[in-house]
N, C-alpha and C positions, 0 to 999 in steps of 0.2 A: 396776402395772396388769397387766402380762404374767403376773405370779405369780398374781394373782386369776383371770385367764382360764384358766390351766392347772389351777388348783385346782378351778374349777367344772366342768371337763371330766372330772376324775377322781373327784370326790366324788359320792356317791349322792344321789338326789333326797330332799328333806325332806318330801314330801307323804305323806299317808296312802294306804294301798293302797285300791283300789276295793272296794266292798262285794261280798260273795259273791253270785253270781248265784242268786237264789232267785225266779225269775219266777213260779212256780206259787203260792208263798205270797203274793207281792205281789198277784197277780191275784185270789186268793181273798179276801184282806183288803179289797181295793178293791171287789169285787163285794158283799161283805157290807155294807160301809159304804154303798154306793149303795142297796142294798135297804132297809136300815134307815132311811136318809134319806127315801126315797120313802114308806115306811110311816108314818113319824112326821110328815112335813111335806106329803106328797102331791106333792112335787117334789124337785129336787136341792137340795143344801145350799150356801148362799152364805156365804163366809167373808171377814171384814174383818180384816186384820192391823194391829195398833197397836203401834208401838214407843214405849214409855213412858219410855225412857231407858237402853236396854241398850248392851252393847258390840258388838252386831250378830252375835254368834255364833249366837244362836237364829234370827235373821232369815235367815242363810245356809242353815240347815237347813230352814226353812219355805219359802224360795224354791226349794230343791232339789225340793220336792214338785211344782213346775211344770215341771221339766226333762224331757227325753226319757225318762229311765230310770223315774221314778216316775209322771209324767204324770197328775196328779190329775184332770184334766178328763175323761179316758176313763171315770172312774167316776161322772161326773155331779156332781162337786164342783168349785166354782170360787171364785176370789178375786174380790171386787168392790171397786170404788173408793170406794163410798159406804156409810156405815153404815146408811143408809136402806134399802138393798137386802140387808142382811146378816142371817143367822140366828145366826152365831157370831162373837164377837169373840175373836181370838187375840191376847193381850196378852203382850208380852215385856219383860223388864227390870224393874228397880225403878222405881216411879213417882217421877219427879223432881218437885220442887215446881213447876217450870215446866210440866210436862205434866199435873199433877193436874186442872186445870179442863178441859183438852182431852179427857182420858179420860172425865171425867164427862159432858161434852157429847156425846161419841161414844156412850157408853152410853145416854144419854137419847134420842138420835136413832135408835137401833136399835129397830125395831118388835118387839112381842111376837109369838110366843114367841121369846126370845133366850137365848143361853147365853154365858157368859164363860169362856174357857179361859186360865189362866195358864201360859205355856210357859217352862220353865227354872227353875233354882233361885233366880235373882234375883227372878223374879216372885212367888215364894212369900213371901219375907221380906226381900228386899233383897240377899241374897247377900253378896258381898264389898263391896258398896257400902253395906250397912246401917250406920246410925249417922252417915252423912255429913250435913253441914249442908244439902246440896242434895237429899236423898232424903226423900220423904214416907213411904215404906215399901213393902211389897209391894202387889200389885194389890188384894188383899182389904181393904186399908186405905182404898181409894177406892170400889170398886164390888164388889157381891157376885160371888163366883167359884163357878162350878159344877163345875169340874174343874181340877186342877193336874197338869201333865205334868212330872215331875222330870227333871233332867239338866242338864249344863253343857257344851255344849248337848245337848238330846235329839235323837237321830237321827230322820230322817224317818219310818221305820217305827213308831217309838214314838209320834210325833205322830198318825199314822193310827190306831194302836191306841187312843189316847186319845179321838180323835173318835168311833170306833166304840163305845167304852164309854159315852161321853156320850149318844149317840143311842139305844143300847140301854136305858140307864137311863130316858131320856125316853119311849121307846116303852112300857116296862113301867109307868111311872107314869101314862101317858095311858090305856092300855087295861087 
């Protein structure tokens, strides 16, 4: 036990370094996202996150959007607890057979206009879980997907960029 204690005091930390401080780029991206959301919807964007069977890596990055550094709500975007109040479904992980019906019900409960965003490599095609007896497939095998954000897991800024691209596409299709 003593050996482990001394070893932990000498060893370097195994965590990743903090992201480079680029507050100006984050503020610009967030402001653009808020403006496009207000133009497209006439209000702020409401997001419902659905874990369809992932390893929780993507959820950690999505939850980072609500921390003090990224602070998604300052841009007028917010996470909601009910799909009935959502505009966007952020779906992570491969869809397991146990979550298939729940994802379909969540999709059907979300009012139109709605968008589905598959976050991470597993959401696209099952990732490393593909072919498992418990996996129904990627998100597009269950519900129509409007945008896929690649990565394992994708960083928070990439998720914000994906949401901005989705809203810009929706705004140009609308007008």
